[in-house]
C-alpha positions as CSV (number, residue, x, y, z in Angstrom):
1,X,81.3,117.2,42.0
2,X,83.0,120.1,43.6
3,X,86.0,119.3,45.8
4,X,85.4,122.1,48.2
5,X,82.0,120.7,49.2
6,X,83.4,117.2,50.1
7,X,83.9,116.1,53.6
8,X,87.5,115.8,54.8
9,X,87.1,112.0,54.6
10,X,85.7,112.1,51.1
11,X,88.3,114.5,49.8
12,X,91.1,112.4,51.2
13,X,89.6,109.3,49.6
14,X,89.4,111.1,46.2
15,X,93.1,112.0,46.5
16,X,94.0,108.5,47.5
17,X,92.3,106.9,44.5
18,X,93.9,105.8,41.3
19,X,92.7,109.0,39.5
20,X,95.5,111.5,38.9
21,X,93.3,114.4,39.9
22,X,92.7,115.8,42.5
23,X,96.4,115.7,43.1
24,X,99.2,117.8,44.4
25,X,97.9,121.1,43.0
26,X,94.5,120.9,44.7
27,X,96.1,119.6,47.9
28,X,98.5,122.6,47.8
29,X,95.6,125.0,47.5
30,X,93.9,123.3,50.4
31,X,97.1,123.4,52.6
32,X,97.5,127.1,51.9
33,X,93.8,127.7,52.6
34,X,94.2,126.0,56.0
35,X,97.2,128.2,56.7
36,X,95.0,131.3,56.2
37,X,92.3,129.8,58.3
38,X,94.7,129.2,61.2
39,X,96.0,132.8,60.8
40,X,92.5,134.1,61.0
41,X,91.8,132.0,64.1
42,X,94.8,133.6,65.9
43,X,93.4,137.0,64.9
44,X,90.0,136.1,66.3
45,X,91.6,135.0,69.5
46,X,93.5,138.3,69.7
47,X,91.2,141.2,68.8
48,X,88.9,140.9,71.9
49,X,91.7,140.7,74.4
50,X,92.5,143.7,76.7
51,X,96.2,143.4,75.8
52,X,95.2,144.1,72.1
53,X,92.6,146.7,72.8
54,X,95.2,148.8,74.7
55,X,97.3,149.1,71.6
56,X,97.5,152.3,69.5
57,X,94.7,152.7,66.9
58,X,97.1,152.6,64.0
59,X,98.5,149.2,65.1
60,X,95.0,147.8,65.6
61,X,94.0,149.0,62.2
62,X,97.1,147.5,60.6
63,X,96.4,144.2,62.4
64,X,92.8,144.2,61.2
65,X,93.7,145.1,57.7
66,X,96.0,142.1,57.5
67,X,93.3,139.9,58.8
68,X,90.9,141.2,56.1
69,X,93.6,140.5,53.5
70,X,94.0,137.0,54.8
71,X,90.3,136.5,54.6
72,X,90.2,137.5,50.9
73,X,93.2,135.2,50.2
74,X,91.4,132.3,51.9
75,X,88.4,132.7,49.6
76,X,90.6,132.8,46.5
77,X,92.5,129.7,47.6
78,X,89.3,127.9,48.2
79,X,88.3,128.4,44.6
80,X,91.7,127.2,43.3
81,X,91.2,123.8,45.0
82,X,88.7,122.9,42.3
83,X,90.3,125.1,39.6
84,X,93.6,123.0,39.7
85,X,91.7,119.8,39.0
86,X,89.7,121.4,36.3
87,X,92.8,122.7,34.6
88,X,94.4,119.2,34.7
89,X,91.2,117.7,33.2
90,X,91.4,120.2,30.3
91,X,95.0,119.1,29.5
92,X,93.8,115.5,29.4
93,X,90.9,116.5,27.1
94,X,93.3,118.4,24.8
95,X,95.6,115.5,24.4
96,X,92.7,113.3,23.4
97,X,92.0,115.4,20.4
98,X,93.0,113.5,17.2
99,X,96.6,114.2,16.1
100,X,95.4,115.2,12.6
101,X,93.3,118.0,14.0
102,X,94.9,121.3,13.2
103,X,93.7,122.9,16.5
104,X,95.2,120.2,18.7
105,X,98.6,121.8,19.5
106,X,97.1,125.2,20.1
107,X,94.5,123.7,22.5
108,X,97.2,121.7,24.3
109,X,99.3,124.9,24.7
110,X,96.3,126.8,26.1
111,X,95.3,124.1,28.5
112,X,98.9,123.8,29.6
113,X,99.2,127.5,30.3
114,X,96.0,127.3,32.4
115,X,97.5,124.4,34.3
116,X,100.6,126.5,35.0
117,X,98.7,129.7,35.9
118,X,96.6,128.0,38.6
119,X,99.4,126.6,40.8
120,X,101.4,129.8,40.1
121,X,98.5,131.7,41.6
122,X,98.5,129.3,44.6
123,X,102.2,130.2,45.0
124,X,101.5,133.9,44.7
125,X,98.6,133.9,47.2
126,X,100.4,131.8,49.7
127,X,103.4,134.2,49.7
128,X,101.0,137.2,50.0
129,X,99.4,135.5,53.1
130,X,102.8,134.8,54.6
131,X,103.8,138.5,54.3
132,X,100.8,139.3,56.6
133,X,101.8,137.0,59.4
134,X,104.7,139.0,61.0
135,X,102.3,141.7,62.2
136,X,99.9,139.0,63.5
137,X,102.8,137.3,65.2
138,X,104.0,140.5,66.8
139,X,100.7,141.6,68.3
140,X,98.8,138.3,68.3
141,X,97.6,136.3,71.3
142,X,100.8,134.7,72.7
143,X,98.9,131.6,73.7
144,X,98.2,130.8,70.0
145,X,101.7,131.3,68.7
146,X,102.2,127.7,67.9
147,X,99.1,127.9,65.7
148,X,100.7,130.7,63.8
149,X,103.7,128.6,63.3
150,X,101.6,125.8,61.9
151,X,99.9,128.4,59.6
152,X,103.3,129.4,58.2
153,X,104.2,125.8,57.6
154,X,100.9,125.2,55.8
155,X,101.2,128.3,53.7
156,X,104.8,127.5,52.8
157,X,104.0,123.9,52.0
158,X,101.1,125.1,49.7
159,X,103.5,127.5,48.1
160,X,106.2,124.8,47.5
161,X,103.5,122.5,46.1
162,X,102.3,125.3,43.8
163,X,105.9,125.8,42.5
164,X,106.4,122.1,41.9
165,X,103.1,122.0,39.9
166,X,104.2,124.9,37.8
167,X,107.5,123.3,37.0
168,X,106.2,119.9,36.1
169,X,103.8,121.4,33.6
170,X,106.7,123.2,32.0
171,X,108.4,119.9,31.1
172,X,108.0,119.5,27.4
173,X,106.5,123.0,27.0
174,X,107.6,124.2,23.6
175,X,107.4,128.0,24.0
176,X,110.9,128.6,25.3
177,X,110.4,132.3,25.9
178,X,107.3,131.7,28.0
179,X,108.8,128.7,29.7
180,X,111.8,130.8,30.8
181,X,109.5,133.5,32.1
182,X,107.5,131.1,34.2
183,X,110.6,129.4,35.6
184,X,112.1,132.7,36.6
185,X,108.9,133.9,38.2
186,X,108.5,130.7,40.1
187,X,112.1,130.8,41.4
188,X,111.8,134.4,42.5
189,X,108.5,133.7,44.4
190,X,109.6,130.5,46.1
191,X,112.8,132.2,47.3
192,X,110.7,134.8,49.0
193,X,108.5,132.2,50.5
194,X,111.4,130.4,52.0
195,X,113.0,133.5,53.4
196,X,109.8,134.8,55.2
197,X,109.0,131.3,56.4
198,X,112.3,131.1,58.1
199,X,111.9,134.5,59.7
200,X,108.5,133.5,61.1
201,X,109.5,130.1,62.3
202,X,112.6,131.4,64.0
203,X,110.5,133.9,65.9
204,X,107.9,131.3,66.8
205,X,110.6,128.9,68.2
206,X,112.3,131.8,70.1
207,X,109.0,132.6,71.8
208,X,108.3,128.9,72.6
209,X,111.8,128.4,74.1
């Protein structure tokens, strides 16, 4: 079963079940994915308008380049919806290896690193998408500005969820050097996310006032 091919109803039913996965990581990837989708919608509602077509070619090119980047990020996030659940299942499988097996600890470590890298990538991609929004916001269709605000919220929520899933997988992680590296990177990325989210939302609410 691939999560991405489920209906919304079936996906939400899977999440609501007593199974631990799909859980917060897959949902974070989905939220961020929806944020990119909304951003692309605003772009699609902009690029055919006379107001946009009158802009300088350089501005239009930058706008379209950002939309293309968002499209790529959307595809990457779509894959991570399933990848997060797969990573969790690999950790479960690793812990089921008999304790007297010499490879057990190494397999647990490898599975844990994979389960850290997936949500960390969700966080990275969500931040990357957020950095593309200010240009869309500046030149986008003003009638869709609230949608862009929701996009920023979805992306930032996905990013926060990614950060939380990195950190929970670091609990009990025995490689202290690698653990510190992941913690530092996560803190740095989520700080950027929060800063750009506030910039976007402040602008959106100013325009809606």
